[in-house]
N, C-alpha and C positions, 0 to 999 in steps of 0.2 A: 619658628620654622626658618629663619635666615640663618641661625647660629648655628646649626645644627642640620644643613638640606638632606647631608645622605638620608638621618633619624628618620626626616619626614617624608623620604620619599620612598623610605622602606615601609611605612605603615601606611603611608598611600597603597603602597602595591599590595601588601596584605588587606588592607579593605578591599580593593578593587578586583581583587581576584575570591574574595568569599564573597562580596556581592554580586559578583558575574556570575560563579556558579548557584547563586543563591537565584537567578534569574531563569541562566540555561537550564539545567536539569531538570526539572519541574517541568518547564516548556517543552524541552523532546518528549517527556513521558506522557505528557497531556494528547501532544499535538499527534503522536505518534499511535496511542492507542485509538483516538478520533479516524485516522487512516486507514488502520488496520481494521475498524468497525466499519466503517463506508467502504471499505475495498469488499471484506467479506459479505457486506448485505446488498450489493450488485453482483458478486460473483455465485453465489451459495445459493442464491432465492430462485434458482432454475430448478426444473424437470424435465427428464426428456421418455418422453413413451414413444418404443420403438420396439422390430421384430427382432427377436433373435433366432429365427430358422434358417435364415440364409435363403438362398432363390428368390421365385416368384412367392409374394406372400398374399394374403386379402386384405385388403385396407378396412380401418375401423369407418363403420358406419356415423353418420352425423348425428343420430341420439346418442352415439357413444361418446360422441366428442363434446357433446351438448351437455352431459351430463359430468364430464370430468371438470367441465365449466362451471358446473354449480354446486362441487363440493365447497364445503366452505374453508376461506383461507386462500385459496385461487382465486389471483386477480383476472389472469388472463391465458386461452387456450390460440396457440398456434398451429391447426393440424393441417399439413401438407405432403405431396408425396415427393419421393429422393428417388434417382434412379442411377444406374452404372454410367460411369464415361469409360471410357477403352482409353489410355493411352500406349500407344506404341512408339516403339523404342526399336531401331535396327541395332546392329552389332556393335550391342552392348556388352559389359561382363559384368557378370552380378555374382556376389560370394553366397555358397551356399553349402549347406551341409550332408554331405555323401556318402553314403556309410559311415558315419562316427569323425568324418572330415572334414574339417572344413576347406573349402578349394573357389578359386572362382574359375565361374563357365563363360563362355562368350556365348552368347545367341546371335544371330542373324536376327531373327525377329521375336522380339519378346514383351507380352501386353503385360499392363498395372491397368489391375479396375478398383478404380477410386469410385463412392458415392458423389453424387451431386445435385445441387435444384437450382431453381431459378429464382431469383428476389424479387420481392414482392407481394402485395397483398394476394393470399389465395398460396404462396409460394413461402422460405424462406422471409423471416419477418425483417423488413427494413431497419427496425428499431433495434435488430442484435447485429447491423452494421456499423463499425468501427474500422476503419479503413487508417490502422496507422503505419502503415509505408506504400507508397505510388498511388493509385484513384482508381474509383471504379471506372468500367469500361461504360463506352458510348452506346447510343440504342444501336447503331450498325457496325458496332465495333468486335470483331471476333478476339475476344477477350474473356478473361474471368479473374474473381477475387481467388486467392486461396485461403481457406477456414482453418488449415493444419498444416502441420509439420511435413507435409510426405516430400520425399526425397528425387530430385531431376536422373533419373539413371545415366543420362545421358554427361550430367558432367559430373556425375557422382558427389554428390553436395545436396544441400538444400536448395529447393525450387527458390528461385529467387527473381523480384520485380524484372520483367522484358525477357526472360525465359520464353521462348516458342516451342509445342510441344505440337506434337502430331495426337491429334484426339480422334477417337469415335463417339457419337450420342444415338444410339438406337439406328446404328447404320450408315449413318451419317459420317462421315472423315473430311475434316479440317486440321489447317491450324489454327493454334487459339494464344496468343501471349500472355503471360502471367502480368495483371496491372498493377496489381496490389495484394496487400494482407491483412485478413480481419483480426481485429481483437473482439474472440467471441467468449461466452462459459466455456469453459474445457469440453464440457458434456457436448458439446454440440459440434466439436471437430472431425465427428464421424461423418458431418457433411463436409466433402473434401474442397469441392470446387461448386465455386457460387456464378454462377451466369448470368447478364445482363438477360433480362424477359424478352424483351422486344426482340432484339438480337437470334435469342435462338430458337424464339416463333417465326420469325423471317426465316432461316438458317433450317429446320426441317421441315418447315412448312407448317400449316393449323393442325391437321390431323395426327401427324408423328407428333408434334407435340404434345396433344391433347392425349393421345395414345399413352405418352410419356408420362407426362407429366400432373395428367387430369384425370386419372384413374380415380373411379367413384371410390369414395374413400377414403382415407389419408393413411400411410403406411408409414409416416411419421411425426412425431406433435412436440411442441416445446411448451411449457406450462409453466409462466410466471408464478411467482405465490408471493402470498403478499409479507411476510416476514420473516427470518428463519427460522423460528421457532415454531413456525408452520409446515417446514418441510417435512419430517419425519411423520407427522398426522396426513398429511397429505398424500404422500409416497402408500402409506398403507392403505387410504381407503380408494386410492387410481389403482392399484393393485387388487383390490376387491373387485372392482369392477369390471377388471381386464382378464377373469378369467374363464369368462364366454370365449375368448378370442385369442386362440393357441399361440403362444410365441412370442405375444404380446405381454412387455413389462414395463413399468416404469422406473427410471434406475437417477440416482444424486450424488454427487460427489460426497461420499460417505465420509473417506479422508478429511474434506475442509469441512463437513459437519463437528466431525469429532476433534480435529486442529483447534474448529474455533471454539466446544465449550472448553478444552482447555487453556485455552488464549482467556477466555470471561471469568475462568473459575479460578486461574493461578496466574497468568501473567498480569492480566487486568487489574488486580489488586496489586500487584509488585508494581507498575507504575503508578498506582493512586498512594501509594509508601512511599515513592519513591517524591514522590508531588509535596508528603508532609514533612519526610525525615532532612533532605536537603534543603531545604532555608532551614531547618532547625541545625542542623551539622555545622551549615556555612555559619549561622550567626555565632554560633559558639563559641569555632575556631577561628572566628576572626576578631571576637570580645578577648578571648585569652591570648591570642597573638597581640591585642593591643595596649592590654593589662601588661602581660609582661613584658612587652617593651617599654611600658612605662615607668617599670617598677628601677630600672637603674636612674632617672632622673627624678625619684623623687625629693630630693632637696633642694629643685626649685620650689615647692609649695612651702616647702618649711621656710625658703630663705625670704620670699615673700610676705608669711607672715609676720617673722623678725622684722620685718622694714616698714610694719604697723597696719599691712592689710588685714583685713577681714576675711575667717573663713568662708565668708559668703561670697564676697570680693574674689576670691583663689577658686571656688568654685566658678563663677562667671567664665575667668579668664580659662580655665582649664575648657570648660564646656564649649566656648569659642572657640579656643584650638581647634577641638577634636573635629567639634561640629564643619570648622572649616576642610579640614581635611576629609573630613564623610562625606563633604558636598561633593569634591573635586572626584573623591573616587566614586561616587555616584551616578557621573556626567562621564566615566572611563567605562564602567559598568557596563554602563546602556551601552555606549559606541560599541564595547568589547563584543557585549553582545548580539546587536546589529551584524557587525562585522562576521561574527561565525555564521549567523543566519545566510549570511550570502554565500559565504566561501563551502559550507559543509551539508552536504547530501549524505545518506545512510541505507543502501540496500538491506532489505530485508526478506528473508525464505518468507513470504507468505501462502503457505499451504501451495508449496511447486512452484508458485508463482514468483518471480521477484517485483518487488515492488519498492520503488525507490521516494523516501522520507525525505522530509525538509521539514525544519520548523520556524516561526515567526515569533522572538520576545513574545512573553504574554504580557497582556498590559497590568494584567493582576499583579505578577512576582514585579514589574516594573515598579510599581505603585507602591508594592509592599517595602521596596528595598528600601525606598526613602525614611520611613520610620522605623523601620530594621538598624539603620546606619546612626539615625542620631541616637537611638534607644544606646546603643552602643557606645558610644561620645559620651552619652548621659553617665552610662553605669560605669565606666573607666572612671570618668571623672571624678564621680563620688567616691569609687572604692581608693583611688591614691588620696582625697581626701582624707579619708578615714584611716588608712594606711600611715601619715603622716601624724593623725589624733594618736594612733596607738605607740607610736614609736616617739613619740615626745620630738620638740623643734630641735632639742641637742642630740638626739638621737639619728634624728633625719641628717641632719646640716654638717654630721662626720662625713657623711659621702659625698659631700663637696669637696 
C-alpha cells in the first residue's frame, strides 16, 4: 500500500462505491415502498356518503347510518350535517366564458357559496383534523380552517392563512379570518370551511345553529374502512343500502385505489427486485474491478514465492492486504450512505399528492456489506494465487 498509494486509493474507491451502492439502493427501494403503502393506507381507506341532488335534501335517518356502521370492514362512521357558507366579495373581477369567449367581468357584488361544517363530536370528525399550516381558531375567535383549495377572489390567488373574508352563515353576516389549512383525505375537500363549534354556536345563536347544523338525520357521512382491500366491497354494500334514499351515493377515490393496485402488482415487485439485484450487481462489479486491478501486479505473489514463501503464506498476505482495503472501504461506504440519507429527499407523485420520501441506511444491508467486502477480498486473493499457479513462476515474473 505504501509503495503504490495511487493503486490502493483506486481500489479503495472502487470498493467504497460498490458497497455504498449495496447499502443505499436497496434501502431506498425498501423504505419508499413502506412509505407509499403507509400513505395509501391512511388516505385511501375513507369513503364519503353525500347527496348529489343539490339544494335542500332530506338527511339520512339514524338507522341508515347505523346500518352502514354494521357493514363488514367498516371501522367507524361519522355522520353530520354540512351547510352553505356564502363568501361575499365587492368590486371583484372574475374570469368567465361568455358566448364562447373568455372574458374578465367586474362585479360590484359577487357571492361564492361553499360547504362548511363545525368541528367536533357529531360534526366534522376531529380525528380528520391535521393542520399543516397555521392553527385552529379559538372558542370565541371568528376564524375557520380551510379544508379545500378555494380561491380568494379578492386577491385572485389561493386562500392564505390570515386572509379576512366577509361571510354569511344562514343569513348572519360577519368577517372571518382563515387561521389554518387542514390536510384531510381528498374526498372530504367538498366540506370547504371548518368552524370552531363554540364560536359558531355563539354567533348564530342556539336555535339558528341547531336549525343549520343539527337538522334531523345527517346529509353527509365519512366512513372509515379497516383495510384498503375492504374499500370496494364496503362501497358496494353502502350503495345497496342507499337505494332507499334518493340522491345519496357512496364515493371513494377510484383513481387512488386503481393506482395502488398498479403499485402493489407492478412497482412493489420492482422495488423488491432492486433490493435483490442491487447488492448482487454491486458485489459483481466490485469483485471484477478488484480482480482486474490486481492483474497488473500478479508478479508480486510470484516474486514472494521465488523468495521462499509458501503459497499459503502468500494467500494470507494477499487476504490481509485486501481485508485492510475492504475494512476501510466498509467504513467509508457506511459514512457516505448516512451522509446521503441526511442530504437527499425525493418527491414522489402518489395518486395526485406529493409525498416527500427519505431513507435511512438499512442495518440489514450495512451488516451484509461486511461479509460481502471480505468475500470479495478472499475471492480476489484466491484467483490471484491461482493465476500465478497457471502462469508459472517464470511466466509471472516476466511482468516484473
